[in-house]
N, C-alpha and C positions, 0 to 999 in steps of 0.2 A: 173589052173584058175578055172576050174569047181569044183574042190575040195574045194577051198577057198570059192567060192560062196555058195556052199552046206553047208559048215560049218557055214558061216555067217547067212544064213537063218535058220538053225537049232538053232543057238544060239538066234536069234531074236525071234523065235517062243517060245523057252523055257522061254526067258526073258518076253515075253508078257503073257504067261501062268502064270508065277510067279506073275507078277504085277496084273493080273486079279484076281488071287486067293487072294492076299493081299487086293486089293481094295474091293472085295466081303466081305471078313471077316471084314474089317473096317466098311463097310456100314451096315452089320448085327449087329455089336456091337453098332454102333451109334443108330440104330433103336431100339435096345433093351433098351438102356439107355433112349431114348426119351420116350418110352412107360412107363418105370418105373417112370420117373420124372412126366409125365402127370398123372399117377395113383396116385402118392403121392400127387400131387397138388390137385387133385380132392378130395381125402380123407381129406386132411388138410382143404380145403375150406368147406366141409360138417361139419367137427368138429367145425370150427370157427363159422359157422352159428348156429349150434345146441347149442354151448356154449353161444353165444350171446342171443339166444331165452331163454334158461334156466335162465341166469342172468337177463334178462328183467322180466321174470315171478317172480323171487325171489324178485326183487326190487319192483314190484307192490305189492307183498304180504306184504313186509316190510312196505311199505308206508300205506297200509290199516291197518295193525297192529298198526302202530304208531298213525294214526288218531283215532282208536278205544281206544287206551290207553290214548291219550290226552283228548278225550271226557270223558272217565271214571274218569280221574284224575282232570278234570276241577273244580268240586266242592271242592275237597281236597285242590287244589292250591289256590283257592279263600279264603277258610277258613284259610289257613296257612298265606296268605298275610294279611288278616284282623287281625289275631292273632298277627302277627309281628308288624303291625301298631299300635295296641292297646297297645302294650308293650313300645312304644316309648313315650318320654316325650313330652310336648307341644312345647318346644323349638326345639326339634329334628323334630317334625312334621312340624313346621313352616319352618325350614330350607329345609326339603324335599319338602314342597309345593312351596317354592320359586324356587327351582331347577327344579321341575317338571312343575309347572304351570306358573311360571314367577313372578317377584316381583310386577308387576302392577295389578295382579289379585285380584278381590274382591270376598270374600266368604260371602254369605248371607248378603250383605250390609256392610261388614267390610273388611278392608284390612287384609292381611295375618298376619301381626304383632300383630293385635288385635283379631284375631279369636280364638274361643274356641276349645277345643279338639274335641268335637263332630262335629263341623263344618269342621274342618280340615280332620277328618277321612271320612266324607261324600264326601268332595271334592277330596280326594286322591283315593277313592274307585272306 
């Protein structure tokens, strides 16, 4: 009986030692993985914020450049529009004036249907 008890206790101690070693190993692995995931998350978060900042700065530069280009090209666009309008016939100008200004609009005391080319160009400009 004494031998059986001794054997059982020895087996239980060996089993507890094996479980303790396995649990410790598992805990260390989980801790290492958790630290690695935390560090990767931190690095990814910094990268996202830096990328967002750079994209915001690029967008601001593009908007500023677009405004400058629009301001520089405004006289050219106005001259081009005037040139295109002058190339249209009186009938085409009247049609455009009706679409743009409305059919009831009066131009220099005349209705669109009776307006001259110079009056139509001034109204559309």
